[in-house]
C-alpha positions as CSV (number, residue, x, y, z in Angstrom):
1,M,114.5,70.6,34.6
2,N,112.1,67.7,34.2
3,P,110.3,67.3,37.3
4,A,109.9,63.6,37.1
5,Y,114.0,63.6,38.0
6,A,116.4,65.3,40.6
7,T,119.8,65.7,38.3
8,V,122.8,67.4,38.4
9,D,125.4,68.2,35.7
10,H,129.2,66.8,36.1
11,T,131.9,67.5,33.9
12,F,135.7,65.9,34.5
13,T,138.7,66.9,33.0
14,V,140.9,63.4,31.6
15,P,143.6,62.8,30.0
16,L,143.3,62.2,26.4
17,D,145.8,58.9,26.7
18,H,145.7,57.5,30.3
19,R,149.2,56.4,29.7
20,A,150.6,60.0,29.3
21,P,148.2,61.9,32.5
22,D,150.6,65.2,32.2
23,G,150.0,65.1,28.3
24,P,146.8,66.7,26.6
25,T,143.5,66.3,28.1
26,I,139.7,66.5,27.1
27,E,136.6,66.9,29.1
28,V,134.0,63.8,29.8
29,F,130.4,64.9,31.1
30,A,128.0,63.0,32.8
31,R,124.7,63.6,34.3
32,E,123.3,62.4,37.7
33,V,119.5,61.4,38.1
34,A,117.8,60.5,41.3
35,D,114.1,60.2,42.0
36,P,113.2,63.6,43.5
37,A,111.5,61.8,46.5
38,R,115.1,60.1,47.6
39,A,117.7,62.8,46.0
40,G,118.7,63.3,49.7
41,E,119.7,59.3,50.5
42,E,122.6,57.6,50.3
43,L,121.8,55.3,47.5
44,P,124.0,53.0,45.6
45,W,125.2,54.1,42.3
46,L,124.3,52.4,38.8
47,L,126.8,53.9,35.7
48,Y,124.9,53.6,32.2
49,L,126.9,52.4,29.3
50,Q,125.4,53.7,26.2
51,G,125.7,51.5,23.0
52,G,127.3,53.1,20.0
53,P,130.1,53.3,19.6
54,G,129.8,57.1,19.2
55,G,126.3,57.5,21.1
56,K,125.8,59.5,23.7
57,S,123.5,58.8,26.8
58,P,119.8,59.4,26.8
59,R,118.6,62.5,28.1
60,P,115.9,62.7,30.7
61,S,112.5,63.3,29.4
62,A,108.7,62.1,29.6
63,G,110.0,59.9,26.8
64,S,113.1,58.4,28.7
65,P,113.2,54.2,28.5
66,G,111.6,52.5,30.9
67,W,114.8,51.1,32.6
68,L,115.5,54.5,33.7
69,A,112.3,54.8,36.1
70,Q,113.2,51.1,37.0
71,A,116.7,51.8,37.9
72,L,115.8,55.3,39.9
73,T,113.5,52.9,42.4
74,T,116.9,51.6,43.6
75,H,119.8,53.6,42.3
76,R,121.2,57.0,41.8
77,V,122.0,56.6,37.8
78,L,124.7,58.4,36.0
79,L,124.4,58.7,32.8
80,L,127.9,59.0,30.7
81,D,128.9,60.6,27.8
82,Q,131.6,58.3,26.5
83,R,134.5,60.2,25.3
84,G,133.8,61.8,22.1
85,T,130.0,62.0,22.2
86,G,127.5,64.6,23.4
87,R,129.1,67.2,25.5
88,S,132.1,65.1,26.1
89,T,134.6,67.0,24.0
90,P,132.5,65.9,20.8
91,V,134.6,64.3,17.8
92,T,132.6,65.7,15.1
93,A,133.2,66.3,11.3
94,R,134.5,69.8,11.9
95,S,136.4,68.9,14.6
96,A,138.1,66.6,12.7
97,A,138.8,68.9,9.8
98,R,141.2,71.1,12.2
99,F,143.4,67.9,12.3
100,A,146.7,68.7,10.3
101,S,147.2,65.4,9.1
102,P,145.2,62.3,8.7
103,E,147.8,60.5,10.6
104,R,147.4,62.7,13.6
105,L,143.8,62.8,13.1
106,A,143.7,58.5,13.2
107,D,146.6,58.7,16.3
108,H,144.1,61.3,18.2
109,L,140.8,58.3,17.1
110,A,142.8,55.7,18.7
111,H,142.5,56.8,22.5
112,F,138.6,56.3,21.8
113,R,138.4,52.7,22.5
114,A,136.7,50.8,25.4
115,D,140.1,51.1,27.4
116,A,140.1,54.9,27.3
117,I,136.0,54.6,28.4
118,V,136.7,52.4,31.1
119,A,139.9,54.6,32.5
120,D,137.9,57.5,32.4
121,A,134.9,55.7,34.4
122,E,137.3,54.8,36.8
123,L,138.5,58.3,37.7
124,I,134.8,59.4,37.6
125,R,134.1,57.1,40.3
126,R,137.0,57.6,42.5
127,E,135.5,61.2,42.4
128,L,132.4,60.6,42.8
129,C,132.0,57.5,45.2
130,G,135.8,57.2,46.4
131,D,136.8,53.6,47.0
132,A,133.3,52.1,46.7
133,P,132.3,49.9,43.8
134,W,129.3,50.3,41.4
135,E,127.3,49.1,39.3
136,T,127.4,49.0,35.7
137,L,124.2,48.6,32.9
138,G,125.8,48.2,29.1
139,Q,123.4,48.1,26.6
140,S,124.6,46.9,23.4
141,Y,128.4,48.2,22.9
142,G,127.7,49.4,26.5
143,G,128.3,45.7,27.1
144,F,131.5,45.4,25.0
145,I,132.8,48.2,27.8
146,T,131.8,46.3,30.6
147,L,133.8,43.4,29.6
148,T,137.0,45.7,29.4
149,Y,136.0,47.2,32.6
150,L,135.8,43.6,34.3
151,S,139.1,42.7,32.7
152,Q,141.3,45.9,33.4
153,A,139.6,47.1,36.6
154,P,137.1,44.7,38.2
155,Q,137.9,46.0,41.6
156,G,135.6,49.3,40.7
157,L,132.6,47.0,40.0
158,K,130.1,45.8,42.4
159,A,127.6,44.3,39.7
160,C,127.3,44.6,36.2
161,Y,124.1,44.0,33.7
162,V,124.6,43.6,29.9
163,T,121.8,43.8,27.2
164,G,122.4,42.7,24.1
165,G,126.2,43.3,24.0
166,L,128.3,40.3,24.8
167,P,131.0,40.3,22.4
168,G,133.4,37.2,21.3
169,L,136.3,37.6,23.2
170,T,138.7,36.4,20.6
171,A,136.4,37.1,17.2
172,T,138.1,39.1,14.8
173,A,136.2,41.6,12.6
174,D,136.4,39.1,9.8
175,D,134.7,36.6,12.2
176,V,132.0,38.8,13.4
177,Y,131.0,39.8,9.8
178,A,131.1,36.5,8.6
179,R,128.1,36.0,10.9
180,T,126.5,39.2,10.6
181,Y,125.3,39.1,6.7
182,P,123.4,36.3,7.0
183,R,121.9,37.3,10.0
184,V,120.8,40.6,8.2
185,R,119.8,38.6,5.2
186,D,117.3,36.7,7.2
187,R,116.4,40.3,8.8
188,V,115.7,41.9,5.1
189,L,113.7,38.9,4.1
190,D,111.2,39.0,7.0
191,F,110.7,42.9,6.5
192,Y,109.5,41.5,2.9
193,A,107.4,39.2,4.5
194,R,105.4,41.3,6.5
195,Y,105.3,44.5,3.9
196,P,105.6,42.6,0.3
197,E,105.1,45.9,-1.2
198,D,108.7,47.1,-0.2
199,A,110.4,45.1,-2.2
200,P,109.7,46.3,-5.9
201,R,109.5,49.7,-4.1
202,L,113.4,49.8,-3.0
203,R,114.2,48.3,-6.2
204,K,112.1,51.0,-8.0
205,I,113.6,53.4,-6.1
206,A,117.3,52.3,-6.5
207,D,117.0,51.7,-9.9
208,L,116.0,55.5,-10.3
209,L,119.1,56.4,-8.1
210,A,121.3,54.6,-10.4
211,A,120.0,56.2,-13.6
212,D,119.7,59.7,-12.2
213,D,122.0,62.3,-10.2
214,V,119.4,62.7,-7.2
215,R,120.8,64.9,-4.5
216,L,120.0,65.0,-0.6
217,P,119.2,68.8,0.8
218,N,123.0,68.8,2.1
219,G,124.1,68.2,-1.4
220,D,125.4,64.4,-1.0
221,R,124.3,62.1,-4.2
222,L,121.9,59.9,-3.0
223,T,123.2,56.1,-4.2
224,P,121.8,52.9,-4.5
225,H,124.2,51.7,-1.8
226,R,123.7,54.3,0.5
227,L,119.8,53.8,0.2
228,R,120.5,49.9,1.1
229,T,122.0,51.3,4.3
230,L,118.6,52.1,5.6
231,G,118.7,48.5,6.7
232,L,120.7,49.4,9.6
233,A,117.6,50.5,11.5
234,L,115.7,46.9,11.1
235,G,117.4,45.5,14.1
236,M,115.3,47.5,16.7
237,G,111.7,47.1,17.8
238,D,110.4,49.5,15.6
239,G,112.6,49.5,12.9
240,F,110.0,47.2,10.1
241,E,107.7,50.0,10.7
242,R,110.2,53.1,10.3
243,V,111.6,51.9,7.1
244,H,108.0,50.8,5.9
245,W,106.9,54.4,6.8
246,L,109.2,55.9,4.9
247,L,109.4,54.1,1.7
248,D,105.4,54.9,2.0
249,E,106.0,58.2,1.6
250,A,109.2,57.9,-0.9
251,E,107.1,59.4,-3.9
252,S,105.5,62.7,-4.2
253,P,102.3,62.2,-5.6
254,G,101.2,63.8,-9.0
255,E,105.1,64.8,-9.9
256,G,106.0,61.9,-11.9
257,G,107.6,59.5,-9.3
258,E,110.1,62.0,-8.1
259,L,111.3,61.4,-5.0
260,S,109.7,63.3,-2.2
261,D,111.3,66.0,0.1
262,T,110.3,64.1,3.0
263,F,111.7,61.2,2.2
264,L,115.1,62.9,1.0
265,H,115.5,64.9,4.4
266,Q,114.6,62.0,6.7
267,T,117.2,59.7,4.4
268,M,119.9,62.1,4.7
269,T,119.1,62.4,8.5
270,L,119.4,58.3,8.8
271,T,122.2,57.5,6.8
272,G,124.3,60.7,7.6
273,F,125.8,60.1,10.5
274,T,126.1,63.8,11.6
275,D,125.3,63.1,15.2
276,N,127.8,60.2,16.0
277,P,130.5,59.7,13.0
278,L,132.4,57.9,15.9
279,F,129.6,54.9,15.1
280,A,130.7,54.5,11.3
281,V,134.7,55.4,12.2
282,M,135.5,53.4,15.3
283,Q,132.8,50.4,14.1
284,E,135.5,47.8,12.9
285,S,138.2,49.1,15.5
286,L,135.9,47.4,18.0
287,Y,137.5,43.8,17.2
288,G,141.1,45.1,16.9
289,Q,143.0,43.4,19.2
290,G,146.7,43.0,17.6
291,A,145.5,39.9,15.3
292,G,146.5,42.2,12.0
293,P,144.6,44.9,10.9
294,T,140.7,44.9,10.5
295,D,141.7,46.0,6.9
296,W,137.8,46.9,6.0
297,A,136.6,43.3,7.1
298,A,132.9,44.0,6.1
299,S,133.7,45.3,2.7
300,R,135.9,42.0,1.9
301,A,132.9,39.9,3.5
302,L,130.2,41.4,1.0
303,A,132.2,39.3,-1.7
304,D,131.1,36.0,-0.1
305,F,127.8,36.6,0.0
306,P,126.1,37.2,-3.6
307,E,122.3,37.8,-2.4
308,F,123.8,41.2,-1.3
309,A,124.6,42.3,-5.0
310,G,123.3,45.5,-6.0
311,D,121.4,43.6,-8.6
312,A,120.4,40.8,-7.4
313,D,116.5,39.9,-6.9
314,P,115.2,40.7,-3.7
315,L,117.4,43.8,-3.2
316,L,119.2,43.1,0.0
317,L,119.4,46.4,2.4
318,T,122.5,46.1,4.7
319,G,122.9,46.5,8.3
320,E,125.9,47.3,10.7
321,M,128.3,47.2,8.4
322,M,130.7,50.3,7.4
323,Y,132.7,50.4,3.6
324,P,135.2,52.5,2.6
325,W,132.9,54.7,0.2
326,M,130.9,56.0,3.0
327,F,133.9,57.8,3.9
328,R,134.2,59.9,0.5
329,E,130.6,60.2,-0.2
330,I,128.7,60.8,2.9
331,A,129.3,65.0,4.0
332,G,129.7,63.9,7.9
333,L,132.1,61.3,7.4
334,R,134.5,63.0,4.6
335,P,137.2,64.7,6.8
336,F,137.6,61.2,8.4
337,A,138.5,59.2,5.3
338,D,142.2,59.0,5.3
339,A,142.3,58.5,8.8
340,A,139.8,55.8,8.5
341,D,141.9,54.1,6.3
342,L,144.8,54.2,8.4
343,L,142.7,52.8,11.6
344,A,141.9,49.7,8.9
345,A,145.2,49.5,8.5
346,R,146.5,49.3,11.9
347,T,148.0,46.3,13.6
348,D,149.0,47.4,17.1
349,W,145.6,47.8,18.8
350,P,146.1,46.3,22.6
351,P,144.0,43.8,23.6
352,L,140.7,44.7,25.3
353,Y,139.5,41.3,27.2
354,D,141.7,39.2,29.4
355,P,140.3,35.6,29.3
356,N,142.0,34.6,32.4
357,R,140.9,37.5,34.5
358,L,137.1,37.0,33.2
359,A,137.6,33.2,33.9
360,A,138.4,33.9,37.3
361,N,135.9,36.7,37.4
362,E,134.0,37.2,41.1
363,V,131.3,40.3,40.4
364,P,128.0,39.1,39.5
365,L,127.3,39.5,35.7
366,A,124.0,39.3,34.1
367,A,123.0,39.1,30.7
368,I,120.3,39.4,28.4
369,V,121.4,37.6,25.0
370,Y,118.7,38.4,22.1
371,H,117.8,35.0,20.2
372,D,117.2,36.9,17.0
373,D,119.8,39.8,17.4
374,M,120.8,41.3,14.4
375,Y,123.6,43.2,15.5
376,V,125.6,40.9,18.1
377,D,125.3,37.2,17.3
378,A,123.7,35.2,20.0
379,G,126.3,32.3,19.6
380,L,129.4,34.5,20.1
381,S,127.6,36.0,23.2
382,L,126.7,32.9,24.3
383,A,130.1,31.4,24.3
384,T,131.4,34.4,25.9
385,A,129.2,33.7,29.2
386,R,130.2,30.2,29.7
387,R,133.7,32.1,29.0
388,I,133.0,34.2,32.5
389,G,133.2,33.7,36.0
390,A,129.8,34.7,38.1
391,A,128.2,34.8,34.4
392,R,124.7,34.2,34.0
393,A,122.9,34.7,30.4
394,W,118.8,34.9,29.9
395,V,118.6,34.0,26.5
396,T,114.9,35.5,25.0
397,N,113.4,36.3,21.6
398,E,110.6,38.3,23.2
399,W,112.4,41.8,22.2
400,E,114.6,42.9,19.4
401,H,118.2,44.8,20.4
402,D,116.6,47.4,22.1
403,G,114.4,45.4,24.6
404,V,116.1,46.9,27.9
405,A,114.0,50.3,26.4
406,A,111.0,48.7,25.5
407,S,110.3,46.4,27.9
408,G,109.3,49.4,30.5
409,G,111.8,48.5,33.3
410,R,111.3,44.1,33.2
411,V,114.5,43.3,31.3
412,L,116.4,45.4,33.8
413,A,114.8,44.4,37.2
414,R,115.2,40.7,36.2
415,L,119.1,41.0,35.3
416,M,118.9,42.4,38.8
417,D,117.4,39.9,40.2
418,L,119.9,37.3,38.2
419,A,123.0,38.6,39.3
420,A,121.5,38.9,43.1
421,G,120.4,35.2,43.0
422,R,116.8,35.7,43.3
423,A,115.7,34.4,39.6
C-alpha cells in the first residue's frame, strides 16, 4: 500500500443487463481512496469516471494525477473500473475469442455503454452511501457518462465536475467525425511546425513500410496506415514530445535505415489496443442513439478530406478515429472484427441523453472546455452547456485534453468552486 493513501478494495456483482436482473452477472471493481489522516472521518464521496471508453481508473501511486491529492483534501474518492476494464470482468481479445459467434459477442458488447455504467454506479452508490447522493468527476468520456447519469438518475448526484467531456446531445457519429478531421489536421500541422524534421522522417518511414514487409514484435505487419494512428497521442499535453522522441529513435544507427527494435516495440504498444480493446470496439457506439447505424462513420468521412490521403504531402497522422482495417490487422482487435461490423450496423441503440430532463436539471454541473481539444469538439460542448440547467462552463486554452491531470489539482479546485457558486 502506498503510505500516501488509505485504500479499500470493493467488488460488486451486477447484472450484465440491468433490465434482466435475474440473468447473467459480471463483477465491477472499485477502489476507495482517502487521506490516511482523515480515513476515519465521514467524508463526502467523489466518484471518478475515467475517460475512454475502455479505460480503467488510475492506480494510486507516487505518480498519481494532481487532481487526486486535491480531491482527498475534502473527499473520499471512489476509483471505478468501469465494466469491462481493469479488474471489472475485463473484455479482452482472449475473452472475446471464447464467444460462440460474432452475434453473441456483439450482443454482449452492447451492454458496455454509458447507460449500463450509470446503472452500475447507482447500485454501488446505494450499497456504499445508502440514500445519500454523491459527487462525480468525469474526465473525457467520463463526462459523457455524467450526462447519461444526469439524464437517468439525477437523484443520485449532489454535484458533477466534467473535464473535456461535454458531448453533443444530438450529434451523430457523422457530425462528430466531420468536425474531428479538421481538428486533427490542424494539430498535426502544429506538430510539424514545432518539429519540422519529423514530416520528412514520417514520410520516409511510411514509404519503407509500403515497400517492405516490416513486422512488429507480436507478428503484426506495420503498415503506413497503422503508423499514422500514432497521431492519437497528439491531443495530450505531452503528445508532441512523445511522438517526436519516438521518431527520433526510429532508425537503427549503422543498420542501413532499418527501423529500430525500440521503435517497433513502442509502436506495437501504442497502436495495439492490448490493454483497452473497448476503446476501439465501442468508440463509434458512443454516438449511436437510434438515429440509424454508425456504419464506420470515421472511415466514410475520410473520403471528404483529401489532405489525409496516403500520398498527400505532408503525410497527416490520424487521431481518435477507428477504421475497419484495424480489426483485421491488429492482433488485439481481430477477435472483435465481425462483432464490430455488427455493432456498426446496429440501429436500435437506446438514447443516452434526455434533453428535457437535462434542461430542467438542478444538480450543479461545472465543466471545463478545452478550446483546442483534439478529441472533443469545443463547439459541441458549449452548445450542450447552454442546454443544461445549473451548468457552468469554463473555456480555456491553457491546457490540452489532460488538463485535469496536468494542472496539479487547479482544474478540479476551480470546478468545485464554480459548482458551489464560489467563482
